[in-house]
C-alpha positions as CSV (number, residue, x, y, z in Angstrom):
1,M,-45.5,135.9,160.9
2,Q,-42.5,133.7,161.7
3,E,-44.4,130.6,160.7
4,K,-45.4,132.0,157.3
5,L,-41.8,132.9,156.6
6,Q,-40.7,129.4,157.6
7,Q,-43.3,127.9,155.2
8,R,-42.3,130.2,152.4
9,L,-38.6,129.4,153.0
10,Q,-39.4,125.6,152.9
11,S,-41.4,126.1,149.8
12,L,-38.6,128.0,148.0
13,K,-36.1,125.4,149.0
14,T,-38.3,122.6,147.6
15,E,-38.8,124.6,144.4
16,Y,-35.0,125.2,144.2
17,E,-34.2,121.5,144.6
18,A,-36.7,120.6,141.9
19,G,-35.2,123.3,139.6
20,Q,-31.7,121.9,140.2
21,K,-32.8,118.4,139.4
22,M,-34.5,119.6,136.2
23,L,-31.4,121.4,135.2
24,A,-29.2,118.3,135.8
25,D,-31.7,116.2,133.7
26,L,-31.6,118.8,130.9
27,E,-27.8,118.9,131.0
28,A,-27.7,115.1,130.8
29,K,-30.1,115.1,127.8
30,Q,-27.9,117.8,126.1
31,A,-24.8,115.6,126.6
32,N,-26.6,112.6,125.2
33,L,-27.8,114.6,122.2
34,R,-24.3,116.0,121.6
35,D,-22.9,112.4,121.6
36,T,-25.7,111.2,119.2
37,L,-25.0,114.1,116.8
38,L,-21.3,113.4,116.9
39,R,-21.9,109.7,116.0
40,I,-24.3,110.7,113.2
41,S,-21.7,113.2,111.9
42,G,-19.1,110.5,111.9
43,A,-21.4,108.1,110.1
44,I,-22.2,110.7,107.5
45,Q,-18.5,111.3,106.9
46,V,-17.8,107.6,106.5
47,L,-20.6,107.2,104.0
48,E,-19.6,110.3,102.1
49,E,-16.0,108.9,101.9
50,A,-17.2,105.5,100.8
51,L,-19.4,107.0,98.1
52,S,-16.5,109.2,96.9
53,D,-14.3,106.1,96.7
54,T,-17.0,104.2,94.8
55,N,-17.5,107.1,92.4
56,E,-13.7,107.4,91.8
57,S,-13.4,103.7,91.1
58,D,-16.4,103.8,88.8
59,L,-14.8,106.7,86.9
60,A,-11.5,104.7,86.7
61,E,-13.4,101.7,85.3
62,N,-15.2,103.8,82.7
63,E,-12.0,105.5,81.6
64,A,-10.3,102.2,81.0
65,V,-10.1,101.2,77.3
66,P,-12.8,98.6,76.6
67,V,-11.5,95.1,75.6
68,Q,-13.5,95.2,72.3
69,A,-11.7,98.3,71.2
70,V,-8.3,96.7,71.9
71,N,-9.4,93.6,69.9
72,A,-10.6,95.7,67.0
73,K,-7.3,97.6,66.8
74,A,-5.4,94.3,66.8
75,E,-7.4,93.1,63.8
76,V,-6.9,96.3,61.9
77,V,-3.1,96.1,62.3
């Protein structure tokens, strides 16, 4: 009976160690994934800001008075 208990104890200790290792691996993967998502989020923010700046400068260019219109007004006067 004592021998069976010793075997079971050893089996449980081995299983526990394997579980601890698996948990550590999963926590490392979680940390890596969190870092990756943070980098992706930062890249998204940079691209959205760049697109916003580009759209604003395009709007400013489109709102500027065209050169032809300025020349036409000068001829009329």
